[in-house]
C-alpha positions in Angstrom: 51.7 -40.9 63.5 48.1 -40.7 62.0 45.1 -42.6 63.7 41.4 -42.6 62.6 38.8 -41.4 64.9 35.5 -41.6 63.0 34.6 -43.8 61.3 36.3 -46.5 63.0 38.0 -49.3 60.9 35.6 -51.6 59.1 32.5 -49.7 60.0 29.7 -47.9 57.9 30.4 -44.7 56.0 27.5 -42.5 54.7 27.6 -39.7 52.2 28.6 -36.3 53.6 29.8 -38.0 56.9 32.5 -36.1 58.8 35.7 -38.0 58.7 38.2 -37.2 61.6 41.6 -38.4 62.6 44.4 -37.3 64.9 48.1 -37.0 64.2 51.4 -35.7 65.5 52.2 -33.7 62.3 53.4 -30.1 62.6 50.4 -27.6 62.5 49.2 -26.4 59.2 50.5 -29.5 57.5 48.3 -30.2 54.4 46.8 -33.7 54.5 44.8 -35.6 51.7 42.2 -38.0 52.3 42.2 -40.8 49.8 39.2 -42.9 49.0 39.7 -46.3 47.2 36.8 -48.2 45.7 36.5 -51.0 43.2 36.0 -48.2 40.5 39.2 -46.6 41.3 41.0 -44.2 43.6 40.4 -40.4 44.2 41.3 -37.7 46.7 38.1 -36.5 48.4 39.6 -33.5 50.2 43.0 -31.8 51.3 42.9 -30.2 54.7 45.0 -28.9 57.6 42.3 -29.5 60.3 42.4 -33.4 60.7 38.7 -33.5 59.4 37.0 -33.9 56.2 33.5 -34.5 54.9 32.9 -37.8 52.8 31.4 -37.2 49.3 27.8 -36.3 49.0 27.3 -39.1 46.8 28.6 -42.7 47.4 27.6 -46.1 45.7 25.5 -48.1 47.9 26.6 -51.5 49.2 30.2 -51.0 48.4 33.4 -52.0 50.1 36.4 -49.5 50.1 39.4 -48.3 52.0 40.6 -44.8 53.0 43.8 -43.4 54.4 45.6 -40.1 55.0 48.6 -38.8 53.2 50.8 -35.9 54.1 53.8 -34.2 52.6 56.2 -32.9 55.2 59.9 -31.5 54.9 61.0 -35.0 55.7 59.0 -36.7 52.9 55.7 -38.3 52.5 53.9 -39.6 55.5 51.0 -42.1 55.1 48.5 -43.6 57.6 47.5 -47.2 57.5 44.6 -48.1 55.3 41.3 -48.3 57.0 38.3 -50.6 55.7 34.8 -49.1 55.5 31.5 -49.9 53.5 28.4 -48.2 52.5 25.0 -49.9 53.3 22.9 -51.3 50.6 19.5 -49.6 49.4 16.4 -50.9 48.0 16.6 -49.6 44.5 17.0 -50.9 41.0 17.5 -49.3 37.5 15.9 -50.7 34.4 16.7 -49.6 30.8 15.9 -50.5 27.3 19.2 -50.2 25.5 18.8 -48.1 22.4 20.7 -48.6 19.1 21.3 -45.0 19.0 21.2 -41.9 21.3 19.3 -38.7 20.4 21.7 -35.8 20.1 19.4 -33.6 22.2 15.9 -33.6 23.7 14.3 -36.1 26.0 16.3 -39.1 27.3 14.2 -41.8 29.2 14.8 -44.5 31.8 13.3 -45.9 34.8 14.5 -46.7 38.5 12.4 -48.5 40.9 12.7 -49.2 44.7 11.4 -48.1 48.0 14.6 -46.0 48.7 14.6 -44.1 45.4 14.5 -40.4 45.9 15.7 -39.1 42.7 17.6 -40.3 39.5 20.4 -39.1 37.2 22.1 -40.0 34.0 25.7 -39.5 33.0 27.1 -39.8 29.5 30.7 -40.7 29.4 32.1 -40.1 25.9 34.5 -43.2 25.1 36.9 -40.7 23.5 37.4 -39.1 27.0 35.7 -36.0 25.9 33.4 -33.8 28.3 30.8 -35.4 30.3 27.2 -34.4 30.1 24.1 -35.5 31.8 20.7 -34.7 33.3 18.7 -35.4 36.3 15.2 -37.0 36.7 13.8 -39.8 34.6 12.8 -38.4 31.2 14.9 -35.3 31.5 16.3 -32.9 29.0 19.9 -33.3 28.3 22.1 -30.5 29.8 24.0 -30.2 26.5 23.5 -31.8 23.1 25.6 -35.0 22.7 28.2 -34.8 19.9 27.2 -36.5 16.7 28.9 -39.6 15.5 30.3 -40.3 19.1 29.8 -43.2 21.4 29.0 -42.8 25.0 29.0 -44.9 28.1 25.7 -44.2 29.8 25.6 -44.4 33.7 22.2 -44.4 35.2 21.9 -43.8 39.0 19.1 -44.2 41.6 19.6 -42.0 44.7 18.3 -42.5 48.2 17.7 -39.5 50.3 21.1 -39.9 52.1 23.1 -39.6 48.9 23.7 -43.3 48.5 23.0 -44.5 45.0 22.9 -47.6 42.7 23.9 -47.5 39.1 23.9 -49.3 35.9 26.3 -48.7 32.9 25.5 -49.3 29.2 28.7 -49.1 27.3 29.4 -47.9 23.8 26.1 -46.5 22.6 26.4 -44.3 19.5 24.7 -41.0 18.9 22.3 -40.8 16.0 24.0 -39.6 12.8 22.6 -36.5 11.0 21.3 -36.8 7.4 23.2 -36.0 4.4 23.4 -32.5 3.1 21.4 -31.6 -0.1 22.7 -30.0 -3.4 20.7 -27.5 -5.5 19.0 -28.8 -8.6 17.3 -25.3 -9.6 18.2 -22.6 -9.6 21.8 -23.4 -9.4 24.3 -20.7 -8.1 24.9 -17.9 -10.6 21.8 -18.6 -12.7 19.1 -16.0 -13.8 15.3 -16.8 -13.3 12.2 -15.2 -14.8 10.2 -12.6 -12.6 7.3 -14.0 -10.6 6.8 -17.3 -8.9 10.2 -19.3 -9.0 10.3 -23.0 -8.0 13.4 -24.0 -5.7 14.3 -27.7 -6.1 17.0 -29.7 -4.2 18.3 -33.2 -3.9 16.8 -35.4 -1.1 18.8 -36.2 2.0 19.5 -39.8 3.1 19.6 -40.8 6.7 21.8 -43.7 8.0 19.3 -44.7 10.6 16.3 -44.5 8.3 14.8 -41.6 10.3 11.9 -39.3 8.7 13.4 -36.2 7.1 12.0 -32.7 6.8 13.5 -29.7 5.2 13.7 -26.0 6.2 14.4 -23.5 3.3 16.1 -20.5 4.5 16.1 -17.6 1.8 17.0 -13.8 1.7 16.6 -11.0 -0.8 19.9 -9.0 -1.0 18.3 -5.6 -0.7 16.1 -6.7 2.2 18.9 -8.5 4.2 16.3 -10.5 6.2 16.4 -14.4 6.3 12.9 -16.1 5.7 12.1 -19.6 6.5 9.8 -22.2 4.8 9.1 -25.7 6.2 8.4 -28.5 3.9 8.5 -32.3 3.8 9.2 -32.4 0.0 12.1 -31.3 -2.0 10.5 -28.3 -3.6 9.0 -24.9 -2.7 8.1 -21.6 -4.6 9.4 -18.1 -4.2 7.9 -14.9 -5.6 10.9 -13.2 -7.3 11.1 -9.4 -8.0 13.1 -7.8 -10.8 16.6 -6.7 -10.4 17.2 -8.6 -7.1 19.7 -11.2 -6.0 18.6 -14.0 -3.8 20.3 -16.5 -1.5 19.0 -19.8 -0.3 20.0 -22.8 1.6 18.4 -26.0 3.0 18.4 -27.5 6.4 17.8 -31.3 6.5 16.6 -32.4 9.7 15.8 -36.1 10.9 13.2 -37.2 13.5 15.9 -37.8 16.1 16.8 -34.0 16.1 19.9 -34.0 14.0 20.2 -31.4 11.4 22.6 -30.4 8.7 22.9 -27.2 6.5 23.5 -27.2 2.9 25.9 -24.6 1.2 24.5 -21.2 0.3 23.2 -21.0 -3.3 22.5 -17.7 -5.1 20.5 -16.6 -8.2 19.5 -13.3 -9.8 16.3 -12.0 -11.3 16.5 -9.8 -14.4 16.4 -6.1 -14.4 12.9 -4.6 -15.1 12.2 -3.4 -18.7 13.3 0.4 -19.0 10.8 2.7 -17.8 9.0 5.0 -20.2 9.4 8.6 -20.4 6.0 10.4 -20.5 5.1 13.2 -22.9 3.6 15.9 -20.7 0.6 17.8 -22.2 -0.5 21.0 -20.4 -3.9 21.0 -22.1 -7.0 20.1 -20.2 -9.3 17.2 -21.1 -13.2 16.8 -20.7 -13.8 14.7 -17.6 -15.9 12.2 -19.8 -14.0 12.8 -23.0 -11.3 11.0 -24.9 -7.8 11.3 -23.5 -4.7 10.5 -25.5 -1.6 9.4 -23.7 1.7 9.5 -25.3 5.3 8.5 -24.2 8.6 7.2 -25.4 10.6 4.1 -24.7 9.8 1.0 -22.7 8.8 -2.4 -23.7 6.6 -3.4 -26.6 3.7 -4.3 -24.2 2.6 -1.3 -22.3 -0.5 0.0 -20.5 -1.8 3.3 -19.0 -3.5 3.6 -15.7 -4.6 6.6 -13.7 -6.1 7.9 -10.3 -7.0 11.1 -8.7 -3.9 13.1 -7.7 -2.6 12.4 -4.1 -5.1 9.6 -3.7 -4.7 6.3 -2.2 -7.3 4.8 -4.5 -6.3 1.8 -6.7 -5.0 2.6 -10.1 -7.7 2.5 -12.8 -6.8 0.9 -16.2 -7.0 3.5 -19.0 -5.7 1.8 -22.2 -2.9 -0.2 -23.7 -0.6 0.4 -26.7 3.0 1.2 -27.8 4.0 4.7 -27.1 0.4 5.9 -27.5 -3.2 5.1 -26.6 -6.6 6.7 -26.2 -9.4 6.1 -23.7 -12.6 7.5 -22.9 -12.3 9.0 -19.2 -14.6 8.5 -16.4 -13.3 11.4 -14.1 -14.6 14.2 -12.0 -14.7 17.8 -13.5 -12.0 20.3 -12.4 -9.7 17.9 -10.9 -6.0 16.6 -11.3 -5.1 13.0 -12.1 -1.8 11.3 -12.1 -1.1 8.6 -14.7 1.7 6.2 -15.3 2.9 3.9 -17.9 3.4 0.1 -17.1 5.9 -1.9 -19.2 5.2 -5.7 -19.2 7.8 -8.4 -19.8 6.7 -12.1 -19.4 10.4 -12.8 -18.3 11.6 -9.4 -16.7 8.3 -8.5 -15.0 6.7 -5.1 -14.9 8.2 -1.7 -14.5 6.4 1.7 -13.9 7.2 4.9 -15.4 7.3 8.2 -13.3 4.0 9.7 -13.0 2.5 12.4 -15.0 -0.3 14.8 -14.4 -3.4 15.9 -16.4 -6.2 18.1 -15.6 -10.0 17.9 -16.4 -12.0 20.9 -17.4 -14.1 22.3 -14.7 -18.0 22.3 -14.5 -19.4 24.4 -17.2 -22.5 26.6 -16.7 -24.4 27.9 -19.7 -26.5 31.3 -19.4 -28.8 32.3 -22.1 -29.5 35.9 -23.0 -32.6 38.2 -23.5 -36.0 36.7 -24.7 -34.7 33.1 -24.3 -34.5 29.9 -22.3 -32.3 26.9 -21.6 -33.5 25.5 -25.0 -31.3 28.1 -26.6 -28.2 25.9 -25.6 -29.9 22.6 -27.0 -27.5 22.0 -29.7 -24.5 23.5 -28.2 -25.0 21.7 -24.9 -25.4 18.4 -26.7 -22.1 19.0 -28.6 -20.2 19.8 -25.3 -21.6 16.8 -23.6 -20.7 14.7 -26.5 -17.0 15.9 -26.1 -17.4 14.8 -22.4 -17.7 18.2 -20.6 -19.8 18.2 -17.4 -22.5 20.9 -18.0 -24.6 21.9 -15.1 -28.2 20.8 -15.6 -31.5 21.9 -14.2 -34.6 19.8 -13.7 -37.3 21.2 -16.2 -40.0 19.5 -14.0 -40.3 16.4 -16.1 -37.2 14.7 -15.1 -35.3 16.2 -18.0 -32.3 18.2 -17.1 -31.4 21.3 -19.4 -29.4 24.3 -19.1 -30.6 27.2 -16.9 -33.8 29.1 -17.7 -34.4 32.3 -15.9 -37.0 35.2 -16.0 -36.8 38.5 -14.3 -39.0 38.6 -11.1 -40.4 42.0 -12.2 -40.7 44.0 -15.4 -38.6 46.9 -13.9 -35.9 44.5 -12.7 -32.6 45.2 -14.4 -29.7 42.8 -15.4 -28.1 43.1 -12.0 -31.3 42.4 -10.0 -32.0 39.3 -12.3 -28.3 38.1 -11.9 -28.4 38.4 -8.1 -31.9 37.5 -7.3 -32.7 34.9 -9.9 -29.7 33.4 -11.5 -27.3 33.2 -8.6 -29.7 31.2 -6.3 -30.5 28.9 -9.1 -26.8 28.1 -9.9 -25.9 27.7 -6.2 -28.8 25.2 -5.8 -27.8 23.3 -9.0 -24.2 22.9 -8.0 -25.3 21.7 -4.5 -27.5 19.1 -6.0 -24.8 18.0 -8.4 -22.5 17.5 -5.5 -19.7 19.5 -7.0 -16.9 19.9 -4.4 -16.6 23.5 -2.9 -12.7 23.6 -3.5 -13.2 23.3 -7.4 -13.5 26.0 -9.9 -16.2 26.6 -12.5 -16.4 28.2 -16.0 -19.4 30.2 -17.2 -20.3 30.4 -20.7 -22.8 33.4 -21.4 -24.7 34.0 -24.7 -25.8 37.8 -25.5 -27.0 39.2 -22.0 -26.1 35.9 -20.3 -22.4 37.2 -20.6 -23.5 40.4 -18.7 -25.2 38.1 -16.1 -21.9 36.2 -15.7 -20.0 39.5 -15.1 -22.3 40.5 -12.5 -22.0 37.3 -10.7 -18.3 37.5 -10.6 -18.2 41.2 -9.7 -20.7 40.8 -6.8 -19.1 37.3 -5.8 -22.5 36.1 -5.7 -21.5 32.4 -6.2 -19.9 29.9 -3.6 -17.4 28.7 -6.1 -14.5 30.6 -7.8 -15.1 31.3 -11.4 -11.9 30.6 -13.4 -12.9 32.4 -16.5 -16.0 33.8 -18.4 -16.5 33.0 -22.1 -19.0 35.2 -23.9 -20.8 34.7 -27.2 -22.3 37.8 -28.9 -22.5 39.7 -25.6 -23.0 43.5 -25.8 -20.2 44.4 -23.4 -20.7 48.1 -24.7 -24.4 47.9 -25.0 -26.6 47.4 -28.1 -28.2 50.0 -30.2 -31.2 47.7 -30.5 -31.9 48.1 -26.7 -32.4 51.9 -26.7 -35.6 53.7 -26.7 -36.0 53.2 -30.6 -36.3 49.4 -30.1 -38.9 49.8 -27.4 -41.1 52.2 -29.6 -40.1 52.4 -33.3 -38.5 48.9 -33.1 -41.8 47.5 -32.0 -43.5 49.0 -34.9 -40.9 47.9 -37.2 -40.9 44.4 -35.9 -44.7 44.1 -36.3 -44.5 45.1 -39.9 -41.6 42.7 -40.4 -43.7 39.9 -39.1 -46.7 40.8 -41.1 -44.7 40.7 -44.2 -43.2 37.4 -43.5 -46.4 35.8 -42.8 -48.1 37.3 -45.8 -45.3 35.7 -47.8 -46.5 32.2 -46.7 -50.2 33.2 -47.3 -51.1 33.9 -43.7 -52.7 37.2 -42.8 -52.5 38.4 -39.1 -53.9 41.7 -37.9 -51.4 44.3 -36.6 -53.2 44.6 -33.3 -52.6 40.9 -32.7 -48.9 41.1 -33.6 -48.6 44.2 -31.4 -49.8 42.3 -28.5 -47.2 39.5 -29.2 -44.5 42.0 -29.4 -45.5 43.5 -26.0 -45.4 40.0 -24.4 -41.9 39.4 -25.6 -40.7 42.9 -24.2 -42.3 42.1 -20.8 -41.0 41.2 -18.3 -37.6 42.1 -19.8 -38.3 45.8 -19.9 -35.7 46.6 -17.2 -33.1 44.4 -18.8 -33.6 46.1 -22.1 -33.1 49.5 -20.5 -29.8 48.2 -19.1 -28.7 47.0 -22.6 -28.5 50.5 -24.1 -25.0 51.6 -24.7 -25.3 54.7 -22.5 -27.2 53.0 -19.6 -25.9 53.3 -16.1 -25.6 49.6 -15.9 -23.2 49.4 -18.9 -21.2 52.2 -17.9 -20.7 50.8 -14.2 -20.0 47.4 -15.6 -17.2 48.8 -17.7 -15.4 50.3 -14.7 -15.2 46.8 -13.0 -11.7 46.0 -11.6 -12.4 42.2 -11.4 -9.4 40.1 -12.5 -11.4 37.1 -13.7 -10.4 36.7 -17.4 -13.1 37.3 -20.0 -12.7 35.6 -23.5 -15.1 36.8 -26.2 -16.5 35.3 -29.5 -18.3 37.6 -31.9 -20.4 36.8 -34.9 -19.6 38.8 -38.0 -23.1 38.4 -39.2 -24.6 39.4 -36.0 -27.1 42.2 -36.6 -28.1 42.5 -32.8 -24.5 43.1 -31.2 -22.0 44.6 -33.1 -18.5 42.9 -33.4 -16.9 45.9 -31.5 -19.2 45.6 -28.6 -19.0 41.8 -28.5 -15.2 41.5 -28.3 -14.6 44.5 -26.0 -12.9 43.7 -22.8 -11.7 40.3 -24.1 -8.4 39.0 -23.2 -8.7 36.5 -25.9 -11.1 37.0 -28.9 -12.4 35.1 -31.7 -14.5 36.0 -34.8 -16.8 33.5 -36.6 -19.0 33.9 -39.6 -22.4 33.5 -37.8 -25.4 35.5 -36.8 -26.6 36.3 -33.3 -28.7 33.3 -32.6 -26.4 31.0 -34.5 -23.7 31.3 -31.8 -25.2 28.8 -29.2 -25.2 26.3 -31.9 -28.9 26.4 -32.8 -31.1 28.9 -34.9 -34.7 28.4 -36.2 -35.5 31.6 -37.6 -38.8 32.9 -39.1 -37.0 33.1 -42.5 -35.4 29.6 -42.2 -37.2 26.4 -43.4 -35.0 24.4 -41.1 -32.6 24.7 -38.0 -28.9 25.3 -38.7 -26.0 24.3 -36.5 -23.5 27.0 -35.8 -20.8 24.6 -34.8 -18.0 27.0 -35.4 -18.8 29.0 -32.1 -19.0 25.7 -30.0 -15.7 24.5 -31.6 -14.0 27.6 -30.2 -15.7 27.2 -26.7 -14.4 23.6 -26.7 -11.0 24.6 -27.7 -10.8 27.4 -24.9 -12.3 25.0 -22.4 -9.2 22.7 -23.1 -6.8 25.4 -22.2 -5.1 25.5 -18.7 -5.9 27.9 -16.2 -4.9 31.4 -17.2 
């Protein structure tokens, strides 16, 4: 026998209310509590304790029945059916039926009434698939609805005690996605030109007439990263690189949140034109001179660019041509530069060669000789600068920069004193003013005694910069016979007579006394230097014992009557003979027996040739 205790028959039942009964069934017999409403029948619990809680949610204002069922070894035992009801609540649900449901996002409705505590929506697919739903008016769906599926929507308004009222909207279809697109260009398997490429696809259609936007998804094969571009049109552009394969697809999305992806399309960019092979040239180039670049291979349209070695500076255009071109450099002295050739192809793009290296000649310092000045180098300096060499200049006091001019401080000062106390400070100051970097080398070109000055500067390490090489022109490395005591006495008289004869030939008479004073002025203040130039002087002998390793390259004039060829080329690791006199070697000579200045370009040509040679 099974008899209800609570609730009593035909009485009120509330959500989560404890239902109790009594029975004479054996202990531990499982018993089911069955609840039958107009919507159907369901088991609300199975227990052995003769007690069970009512469901937490019950439809308000509903009549129903409940009973107990047990299965024993003697068969099924069932109690009588007991009537019950749930009280009504003050609540109502209103809803504007949509023609289609959004597959995801916010779903809105409204419930009114004094008893409404919260709300919920259940979406029952008509094909008996899984139920989804959400709570709160205007809530986010728990899961996206299935496309092209109809749902019965049950909307509920709950009171605090779990009673609810509901309204069902049957057979509402979910919004359908737009149609997929097809590629118009580039199509799968095609090849496109390098640079900006246009992607184009067919437009999508939407059954419900929703607004459609597109998302282009693309990837570069070597990169392996998908990129996205949003657009409302059916085209977009992509910057394509040579030799790369690209994959792309389009997602069509309607305003209801539906989307569909197209198949993946692929296309390829052509390989870049073959890179040029550079012809390496070990010779140096004047930093402001003409530089010829040569290479083999590549396309028909080529250009050269360069920049300082190891620099992050932008590449500087040099010139263009096919396998060869020449440009006037704007470079620093004593520096290394890297260069490359770019091959240009309107279809396949641009490729770069490997980089080559070229060097610029170091800063050049010109040092004159005995009884001279920086003007000695006027023609030679101009010739070197025309070739593009950077020659250290010194302000003459009138804003004009010329080569170094120096004079011994005292008459008794020898070559060494003059080199260390006069020439070295001037050179260091000049280099500093020019802003020449400390880590770069210099080359000294000395004429006559200037070559000996150069050797002293190197032997005594009197300069802040490393001297890479010394080039001497008509330098008496083993002294000059004109510089012994004969030149200071007998040579003086001979020079006076020589000048007198020359002036008389042109109709000018000058007293010997006046000419003697002139010769005295020429010798002073170079007396100490003149002594050092004698072949047997201590200075010449000591300088000859130098162990300095800086290379000395020598040029001698076969018509030089001041310094013998033997003395001029002594010690030279590299030597050259030119058919010039002593003062012609610097590029300019305005002698007393000449009616015009002559240019001794042969010697300067040799200097130019040697300045272009790489570091020894």
